[in-house]
N, C-alpha and C positions, 0 to 999 in steps of 0.2 A: 337478406336482401328485404329489402322498402319499398314497396309499392310505393308509387306516387297518385295522391290526386291532382285532378285539373286544376288549373289556376280560376276557370272559373264555374261556376255553378252549373252550367248551361249554355251548350254553345249556340247563342241564337244565331238568325240568317238576317242576314245584312238588310239595316233597315227596321229592324226592331230592338227595342233598348231594355224591356222588360217582358218579364216569362208572362205575364197577364196579356201585354201586348202582342205577342205570338200567337197566343192563346186566342184571341179575340180573331186573328186573322185567320188563324184554322179553322174557327167556326162560321165565320163570313165565307168562306172558300166551299165549304164542303156544305153548306147552305145550300147555296148554288148551284150546286152540279145535284145534290139529294135524288132529284128526277133521273141521274144514270148510276149514282150508288141503289140505289132502291130495286132494280129490276131485276128477275128472277130470269133465269136462262132459260128453263122450262118454256116462259113464256114469250120468249123469242120472235118467235112465227106467227102465233098464234094472236099476239098483241101489235102485232107488226115493230117491233122495238126498232129496227132499222130506219123506219119514219123519222123518229124523234132527234136524228140526228142531223144537225145543219148539213145542207147538199152541199155546198161546196169542201166542206169533211171527208163526206162520203167520194167524191170524184177526187182528192187528194189521194186519200187513201185505198182509194179503189177503182181507180179508173177506167173507164171503158175496156180498153187495150194494156193489157198486162204481157211484160218479156215472156217469165214464165212461171210456175206456180214456186219452185221454188224460192228463184231470187225475189220473188215479190215476201216470200214469208220469212226471207232473214232478212228482210229490210221492216217488216212487221215485228219481230223479236227482239232486231235492235231499236225502236223505239222503246219498247217496254222497257229495255233496258237503260237507257241513258235518258228517256224522254225530250228527247232532242228535236228540234225540227227544222226544216228549210227555210232558207229567206223568200222563198217565192211561196208557200202555204200563208192560207186566207190569217188575217191577222189573228182572228176568234180562235183560230186554232193554236197559234203561236203563242199567244197570251196562257190557253188554257196550260201549255206544256211549260213555259216558264215558271209561270207560278208553282207549279208542282215542283220543278228544279228547287224554285228558291225557298219554297216554305216548306220543302220536309226537312228533317231532322239527319243532322251527317251522323252515317252510319259505318265510316271506314275506321279503322283505328287508328286514330292521329299520332298517337303514344305506344309502340309496341313494348310490354315490358316482361325484361326477362322472367322466368319465372323455374322453381324444380320441377324434373320431370318424376312424376309418379311411380312409386315402385311397382316392378312387374305383380308385386305378390297381392297389390288391391287392384286389379285390373281386370278382374274378374266379372265378364258381365259385358264389358263398357265396350263401346264404337269407337273407332278412333275420331266421330263426333265428340260424343262424351269425355273421350279424356281429354282433350282441345278443354272443354268448357270448363272442367273439373282442376284439371292445371289450373288455369288463369283465376279462377273465382275461388279458388282454397288459397292462394297466394295471397290475391286482394286481402281476404278474410283475417287470416294468419296476420297481415303488415297493421288494419286497423284492432286487430280482437289483442295483441300481444300487447302492446305499448301500457293498456289497463287492467288487464289479466282477466279481460270477461271469460264468461263462458257463453257456448253458441249452442243456443235454439235451433235447431235447420227444424222448417217447416215446409210439410210435402214431402218429407227424406226420401222415400217412395226406396227402392234396395241398396240406400245407405251410399251411392258413392260417394258423393260432398261428406260427409259426416265421417266415413272411415279416411279419407285423405287428411283430412280437418285433427281429428284423432291419432292416428297411425302418424302421418308424415308431420305434422305442425303440434303433436302434444298438447292439444288442446281440447282443454272439456267440451265436451260436445253430448246433446239429450237430440235424437233425432223423433222425430212425429209425425206420425201419417195417418188417416183416418183410415186404412184401411189394411186387415193383419195379416191381407196376405202378402203383401207389399213388406211388413214389418220384418213377419217371419222369412222372407227373402233375403233382407238386409241381416239379418240374424244369422243367418245362412253364409252369406258371403264374409262375416267379419268372422264368424267362426273356421272359415278356411283362409283367410289370411291372417291369425291371431295363430293358427299351427304352423303356419312357413312363418312367424315369428317370434320374439321372444316371449316365454308365456305371461312376461311383468308389465307386456307393453300398455296394455290396456288398461291398468290400475293405474289410479292417480298418484303422484308423487308428493301428493300435499299432507300435510301434517294433519290437518284438519280435516281432512276426508279420509281416513285410512278404508282402506281395502276400497275405497270409494270406484266405480269402475267410469274408466276415464268415455268411454263410450257405452252409451244405453241407447236403444228404439222402445219405443213404446206407441199404443193405438190409442189415437184422441183426437177428436176434434177439438182446435183450439181456438178460443175467443177474447177478445177484450177481457168477459166476463169472469173467465176460468185459468187465465194465462197466470196470473199472480200464486196462486194457489197449486199449480202444477208445478210450477219454478220451484214454489218452498217444499215441497217435497222432494226435491233431487238436490236443496241446498237449505235445510233446516234451520243453519245459522244464521242464514243471508249473506255469506264471507265474499258474495262475487255479485257483480253484476253483468247482466247478460246480452247481448248481442244477436237479434233474428235475423235468419238470413234465411233464403230462400231460393232454386236453381230452375229456373222455370216452372215455378207454378202455377195454375191452373186457375183460368179465370178469377172469382172472387176471391180464391186463396191470395193471390198477389194482394187485393185490396185487403184482408182480412190483416196480411204479415205487416204491411204500414200502420194500420192502425193497432197492433201491437206497441208499433213501434212510439204511434202518438201517445197512446192511454198508460200505458205500464211503467210506472216507475222504476220497476226492476231491470225494463229492457232499455236498457244507454244507446245502442247503435244498431244498424241495420244495414244488410249487403244485399241487394236483392235482384234479380232476373224474373220476368212475369212472360208469358204466352196465353196464349188459346183465348185471344180476345171474344172469341163467339163465345164462351160458356158466361162473360159478363151479364150480371143483371143488371138492367134497368127498370127503377121503381120509384117508388115512393119513400121506402124504406129506409132510414140513415146508416144501413148496412150493407146499400148497393154495391154494386161492383162500379158504376158509371152511372153518373159523374161522382167524384169525392172530394172536388175544390168548390170552393165557393166562388169562384172566378167562372166556374163554368157550368155549374149549376140551373136548372132549367134545359141543357141543352141535351136532345136526345140522341143518338146513333141509329137504333133498329137494329134487328135480326141481320138482315142484309148485308147490311154497313158492319156490323161485328166481324162477321165471316170476311169480307174486303179487308179489312185492319191487319188480319193474319196472310194477305198475298204478297210472295216476292216477287213480283214480275222481272225484277232486273236479272234474277235468275234462269230464266225461260232460255234465255239465247245459250246458257250451256249445255244445255240437253236438248236439240229442237225436233228430234225424233219425241221425244215423251212428251214434247210440248204441243205438238202437231196431234199425237194419240188422245191428249187429254183435250184437245178442242172437237175432235171428234167425237167424245164422250159428251161433251155437251151439245153439241151439234143433233147426236139421238134422243137426246133427253127431248129437246126442243120438238126435232118430227115427231117422237112419240104421242108426247102431248100435244101437238096439233091433229096426228090422225086421232086423236082418243078424242078429241071435241067435234072434231067433224063428224066423225061415224056416232054421234050422239052417246058415248061411252061414257064420257066425264062432263060436268056442267065447268061452263069456258072458266066461271070466276073462281071455281073452288081450287083451294090449294092441294094441291097431289103430293102426295108422300112416297115419294120410291124408296129414299135410303139409298146406302151404297149398293151396287152389284158388280160384279166382277165385271175386268172391262173386258168389250166386247170388238173385234175386228170386223165384223160384218152388220150393217145396221139388221136385218131381217134379225139374226142369232139376238140382240138386244130388246130387240119387241117380244120374240119368244120368254126370254128371260122376266122380262117387264111385265109380262101379261101374269104370269105363275105370280109373282111376287103381289100383285093388286088381286091377285084370284080371282081373275078375266078369265072366260074361256078362249083359248090358243086359237079358236078358228075364228077370233073375233078380229083379228088382223092375219091375211093371211102371209106367208114368205113371198108370195109374188109381186102382193100389194106391198108390201113394206120394201123392195125393191125398185118396183117401177117409182113411188114416191121420191126417196130417197135421189132417185135419179133424176126426176125431172125438179127437186131442192136443187142440184150439185149443179144441172144446167141451166139454174138462175142465180147463183154465185151464191147461193145461202149459207153456203158454210163459211165462203169469206167474210160473208157481210158479219158474222155471228164472230169473228177471229178479231176483226177491225174492231167491231163496238165494245165487246170486251177487253179488249185490249184498255184502249182508253177506258173502260171502267175500271179494270183492274190497277191503274198506274194512280189511281186514286187511294188506294189499299195506303202507302205510305202516308200518306196525308193523315187518312184518318189513325193509324196506329200514332202517328206525331203528337194529335191529341189527347191523345189516350194517355201516353206518356207522360206530355207537357202538364197534363190535370192532376195526375198522381205526384207529378214533381212538388207543382204548387198547393196541393195538398200537405205534403212534408211541409213545405215552408208556412204554412199556416197554422198547423197542428201544432207545432212546436216552434214558437217564434224566435227562442232563442239559441235553436238547432243550426247546425252546417247541413246544407244536404247540395250533393254531386251528382249529375246525372252524363255517364256518356258512352260509347262502344268499347267495347271489355273484349268481346269473340271477335273473331275474323266472319264477317257477314256470310262469307262463302260456303264457310261451314258452318255456322249458326245464324238465320238472319233476324231471329230473336236475339239480341245481341246487347242493347241499352242496360246496365245495369245502374242501381243503386244505391249509394251511400250515404247514409244519415247518421249525426253524430249528435248526443246533447251535449258530453262534455268538453268545453274547447281546449281542458289541459291536452285531452287525446290529439286533438286536431293540429295542436301546438308539434307534438311528436311527432308526426308524420311530413315526410318531405311531401311540399307542394310544386308541381311543375310551374314554371314561370314562364 
């Protein structure tokens, strides 16, 4: 089975002729609504964020009279799902939503490729989502690596799910690397279980030049462009193989590092990569920063709240309306809690309140109790009766619904910001190795795996000629 690479390196929206032009439009649009992406949910009440919205937008999305709460909420979730407007909505709101539709990268798999099913003996520890990702990713990697007999460097290998599929199912030479010794040991444990159910020789190389060389090896190591060559030389001292570096949902800067390994190491000739966790990207003056990477996007900043927002997938909210409402309630609780703290003089309004994650609470007074405990503030600072009364006042004033509207409009910027991060990485790969070929497209089902954009980059022109390309 041969996977097919797309005919185009990147699927640009209508009106954009180059990736650079597309990145410029994304930066311009994100700057235009930076005031929206930089908002903090805890400040919603205290800083009167509702008043920042155009009055016509407020009236359109939260009219004075609504049929019933459930119908209204489902309409908001539908808006989050498709960003579509009605013809009678304010022109400025229609413009906002149409630009989001136009500028967001296509995320539906436009060419569903059949792939092998992973043998049950390799499924230990995998969720259904992970099985889907590993099957698709491993099939793609083997189709890129096999023609040139590339060995595979699996960066951020974790529990070794992808590494095992590549080594056991596709018979590739694989070096799985992770910075966590706990993850490495977990991968080795799963390897042993899979090997026990397989042929004792299935993890040994059949290469004459590498007698008794294990086909799959896991090590704990921090890999950088400076040390990658020495790490690979230990694995392949005779230099018989070139390498393909891969990563399945590499977190934050590890995704950027993966791309720099491809760009800077002569031993690394190929890349297959899917990233995630943009909120962990670093933004600094360092040349090793996570964002931006390309010369074209250099100088553009996102900020912490925008990076978190880039991980949002509002189109999925409608699939679980109850869970979505519960999440909004937790946001509402946080905003009310901060406002109470400020008005009671327990914190300064300008202070950045760090509350962290709390177990979900069904009632606001229960949330207040847990939050006060987390902040080490006396439990009687806000009484249960006071919390209940304040919540009722806020709900009577429809503050909860106002927050839902604003935060939905804000969340719609998430795919725009992610598109910018992805396009920046695409441009970096193109500029760093001008002779390389680079592709970026949706590999996984977005319903199963929202972070579904895969990068493939190849330095060898001979390799690309051996892989069928979609016309």
